[in-house]
Each structure stands twice: as structure tokens, then as C-alpha cells.
N, C-alpha and C positions, 0 to 999 in steps of 0.2 A: 519520461521526458527530460528530466533533470540530468540522468546519466547519459543520455544522448548529447546534451549541450556541453557536458564537461568532458574535454578530451585530455587534459592533463592528469596523469595517474596519481601524482602526489596530492593535487587538489581534490580529486574524487575521494581519496582515502581520507583526507582530513575532514572533508564535509560529512561522509557517512560515519566516521568516528564520532564526530560531535553529536550526530543525530541518534545513533543506535548503539554506540558503544564499541568495546574491543572485539566482540563476536563478528560484527559487520566488517571490521578491518581484516580479520583472519580470512573471512569468506571471500573478500575481494582480492586479496593477495593470492589465494589459492586459484581464483579465476584467472588472474593475469599470469600466473606461473604455468598454468595449463596452456593458456594461449601462446606463451613464449615457446613452450615444448613443441606445440603443434607447428609453429612458425619455423622452428629449427629443424624439423623432420623434412621439409621440402627440399633444402640443399642436399640432404643425405640420399635422397632419391635421384637427384640430378647427378651426384657423384657416382651412384651406382650405374646410371646410364653411361657415364663417361668411362667407367671401368670396362664395361662391355665393349666400348669402341677400341680399347686397348688390348682386347684379347687377341687380336690378330698378331701382336707382337710375339706372344707366346709361341704361336705356330711358326712364325718367321724364324725364331731362335731355335726351334726343333728341327727345322728344315735340313740344315747341314748334317746333323747327326743321322737323320732319317735316310738321307741319300746315301751317305757313306755306309750305313747298315745294310741298305738294300743292295748296293752294288758290290761291296766287298764281304758280305757276310751271308745275307739271305739268298742271293742268287748263287754263289758258289755251293751253298748248302743244298739248293735244289738241283744243281748240276750234279753234285755227288750222289744224291739218290737217283738221278737219271742214269748216269753211267754205271751204276752198280749192277745193272741188269743187261749191260752190253759188253760184248767183247770188242775191246779198243785198245790196242797196243801197237808199239813200234817194232818192226822187224827189219833190221838193217837200215836202209834209207827210206823205206816205205811204211806206210801205215796200214794196219789191218783193222777194218771196221770204220764206224760202229756198226755192230751186228747184234740184234737182240738174241740173248742166250737164255733169258729168264733168271733162275737161280743158279745156274752153273757156277758162277763165280763164288757164290757162298758155299756150295758143296766143295769146290776145290780148296777153300781156306780151311775147312774142317776135315780135310783129308789126313787121316792119321799116319798114312804111310810116308808123309814128309816130315823132316826134322822141324820145320817152322809152321806147324799148325797152330790154329788159333788157341787152342787149349793150353798148349806148351807155353806159348808166348804170354798168355794171360797169367798163367802160374808164375812164371819168371817175374813178371811186372809187379804182381801182388806181394810176392816174397820180398822183394827188394823194398817195396813201399812199406810193408809192416815192419821189417826190420829197421827202417829209419824213423817211422812215425810213432811207434811204441815209446821209446826212450825220449823222443821229442815231446810228446804230449805230457809225459810224467815229469820231466825236467821243467817244461814250461809251466806246468801248474805249480811246481814247487817254487820256482823263482817268482812267479806272479803272486803267489800267496805271501812270500817273504817281502817283496818290494811294496805291496799294498798295506801290509800290516803295520800300522802306525805305532803299535805297542812294542815292536822289537827295536825301534829307533835305530835303524841301520844308517850308516854314513856313506857318503860318496855314492849316493844312488844314481845320480846323473852320469858318472863315469861308468858304472857298471852297466847301465841301460845302454849307453853308447857303444861299449866294447861288445856287448851282447848282440847288438843289432848289426854291427859292422860286417860280418860275414854275409848278410843278406844283400849287401851292396856290391859284393864281387860277382863278376859275371861267371856263370856256371862252367863256361868253357876254359876260363883262365884258372878257375878252382880245380877243375879236373885235370889240367896240365900240371899244376903244382903238386897234386897228389900223385899223379903218374910219375913225375920226376922224383919225388921223395921215396916211393915204394917200388921203384923199378930194380931190376937186377943189380945195377951199378949205383943205386941211389944211396943217400946217406943212412937210411934205416938198415939196409943190408950191409953197408960198410961197418956200422956199429955192431951188428950181429957177428960179423966175421972177426972183428977186432976183439969182441968180448968173449965169444964162445971158442974162437979158433976154427969153426966149422965152416960149411959152405953157405952160401946166400940162399935165402928162402924165396922161391919165385912166387910172389903173392898173386900175380896175375895168371898164374898157370893152374890154379885150383878154384873150384867153384865157390866154396865157402868164403875164402879170403877175398875173392873179387866181388862177390855179392856184399860182403861186409864193408868193403871200401866204397862201394856205391851208396850203400845205406848210410854209412858215416857221413859221406859228403852231403847227402841230402838233409840229414839231421843237423849238421853244422850250419848249413846255408839257411834253413827255415825255422830253426827253434827260436831265434830272436823275434821273427815276425809273429809267431804263435804266441810268444810270452806277452808281447805288446797287446794283442787282441784279448788275451785273458785277463791282463791287468786292467784294461778298460772295462771289461765286465765286471770284475770284482769291485773296481772303484765305484760302479754304479749302485752297489748294494748299500742300503740305508744303514748307518751305523747304529741306529736305534734297535734295529733287529739283533745285532751282534751284542749290544749291551744288554738287552733283554734276556738273551740266552745265557750271558755270563752271570746275570743276577740270579737266574734260575738254577745255576750250578753246573751248566754244560762245560765240558772240557774243550780243548782247542781241537782235538780230533773229531769230537762231536759236532762242533760248529762247522768244521770244514765239510764233513761228509753229509750232515743234515741240513745245513743252511746254505753254505757257499755254493757247493756243487749244484744243488737243485736250482738256485737262483740263476747261476751262470750257464744253465743247460742250453738255452738258445744259442749263445756265442759258441759254446762247446760243440754243438752240433754243426754249426756253420763252419767251424775250423775242421771238423772232421770230413765233411763233405767236400769242401774246397780242396783239402789235402788229398782225399782220395782221387778226385778228379785230376789233380796235378800229378799224382803218383802214376795214374794209368796213361798220362801223356809224357811220362819220363822218357827222355831222349838224349839230351846233350851230354850228360855225365857218363852213362855207360858207353854212348857213341865214341867220345874221345878217349875214355879210359881203355877200351878194348879196340880202338882203331876201326870202329864200325863192324867188327866181326862177331861180337857177342860171345867171345871166347870166355872160358873154354867149352867147346862143343855146343855153341848156341845157348848155354845155360843162363847167360846174362842178356840175351837179346830180347828187347821189349816189343810191345805192340807198335810203338811209333817208329822203332828202328826197322821193323819189317815193312811198315808203311812207306818209309823213306826209300827202301830198296825198290819197291814197286813203282814209285814215282820217279825217283831219280836215276836209278840204274836200268830197270827194265822197261821204263816207260809204259807200263800197263795200267792204264787209267781205269779199266774195268774192275780189276782186282783191287786197285787202290780205293776206288769207290765203295766196293762191297766191304772192305776192311774198315773203312771209315764209318760205315753204317753199323757194323757189329760193334765198334768201339763206342759209338754213340749209344747204342742199346745197352751195353755193359755198363757205362757211366750212370745211365738213367736208372737202370735196375738196382745197382749197388747203392746209389744214393737214396733211392726210395727204401731200400732195406735198413740203411743207417737212420733215415729219418723215423721210420716206424719203431725202431727198437730204442732210439735215444730221445727223440723229440716228442712223439705222440704221448699225450697223457693217458696212459692205459689204466692208471689207478681209478680214475673216475669212471671208466668203462666197467672195471670190475665191480666197483660199488653199485653201479646201476644194475649190472646183472644180478648181484646179490640181493638188491632190493626187490627185484621182480620174483 
């Protein structure tokens, strides 16, 4: 009854302390703290309800992207699969089709009697991608390791990072025109060769090896800066205590790189490899401009997208273009899965589990 009549907290604490001592005071303080905590939880529930009311704004903000994706990506993708099984092309001023032909377009693409069958085009594309990607990933790993190693105490890092990334800002078409001008028959490189050796000019664009080498060189120069930035970000995310522990245990720099750094940046490394592979299979602008769209010499530098451009732009054969696009999609997916399986999947755990069985 007395506790019911006393409403002031401080007065109640003073009274009970005088009656029962300090333990009663501790008990009463605990009761009031619990009541205050329970009272404070009610507004939290109200705030959660208010958050639920604002969920609609998330969907509103997602709506523009969703509409653009559906109209400009999802619907064209569906149309591509649809027209891949139809004969649909322009003959003169009239259109032929669309007429359902099943897998005839796919069979025509794999026709080995043609010089531009899918196997040859895929081989050309992959060769030029490998020639550019292998030195790109090696040099990018080297530069990323140097730039993130604080023990080397390198100077002017900002300047070198800027210069290294600048080729990535140049349009591929402009860069291809520049290389074409430099290595043409009357370009400065051939002029230097003639004045130095006294011989004839070397026709770089008339030989398969030199033309592929120029395409690979341009892809390497344009993209190794971007790859280096990604690998630097991955290496900067490694905990320094791990490196210091390895050094205390007597690990050398090479052991730290191969046993610690590379395994820890493997997710980013796989990402770089897969995105570079997809970009390589979509190679178009550099060989298109460098060879004037011919894929010379003898179609050895013609890529998958160059052939796709011929079907869409020149022949207006949307059936063949759709079938070729589907095949490119399947090739990209299959090769990406292969790269992921061999480099990203943790097969060591699987082997240990099998050994345990």
C-alpha cells in the first residue's frame, strides 16, 4: 500500500533505504531500470512499423532500372532466341520470312566448307584474347604487388597509377586508328626500319602473326591498368598481421606471394579472368578498325562479333545473327563455368573429404 501511494521514484528509494538498507535500494533500481527498458521498446516497434510503410519507396526506386532492363535487355534477348530458329533476312528490297526452319541456322554456322564457320572464328578470337591476357595478368599482378607493398617504399605512386590507367580512358576506335597509322606501310615504324636497315618496309598487316600481335598488344595496353587497380584493391584487403606472421615464421617474399597473397585474392582473380574472357569473346572494335572490317589476312583475325556484325549490318540476316548470338552466349557461359571450376572452386576440401571417406 505504501509503494502504491508513493509515486516519486527518489522518495521511494529514500524510504526503502532507510527501512531495509542498501539491498532494497539495489532491488528497486533494478525494477525501475527494467520498466524503463520495457517502456523504451514500444517506440522501436512503432519505428519498425514505419519502416514497413517506406518499403514501397525501394520498389519505386527500382522501377526505372527494371523497366529499362525489361525493354532493352530482356525483351531483345527473348527475341534473339526466337529468331534463331527462323529464316528471316532481307533480299534486295523485300524481306524473306520469318519462316520456321528449326536448327538449320545453327547447322549453317557450323558448316566447315565455309571460311567463316564458328570453330574458326572462335579459335581466332580466343588466340588474340590469350595473347593479350597472359602478359596483362602477369604484369598487373607484378605492379599490384609492388604498389601495395609498403616495405618497398616506392615514390610517386599516384603518378604511376594515373599513367598506368590512362590508356583505359582512350576509346578503342581511336587507339586502333593510332596503331594503324604507326604500323602502316608508310607509318613511322616502317620509315624507321627503312632508314635504319636500308631495306623494304615490313607489312605488319599482311601477316597473321603480326596482325594478331598488334590486336593483342592493343588489348593489353588498354586493359592492364584496370586489371591492376582491381588486383590492388584485392591485395590491400589482406590483413597485414597475416603477412607479418608469415615473415616472423621465416617465409620468403616469394613464399608469401604464392602461398598467402594469391590464395587470398583468388575471388577477385577469378572475377578478372571471367570478365576478361567475356570481353575477349566480344572483341570487335580493335580488329574491325585495324583490318578495315575484313579480318585480314584471309579471315585469320575475324572474330565472332565481326561475323555477327556482317550478318546484321551487311546481310540483314536476323535468323543467322540470332543463332550466332545464342552460340556466343553458350560459349561464354561454358568457358566461364570452366574457369570458375578450375580456379574458384575449393577442390582441396573435396579431396580431403574423399580421402576421409
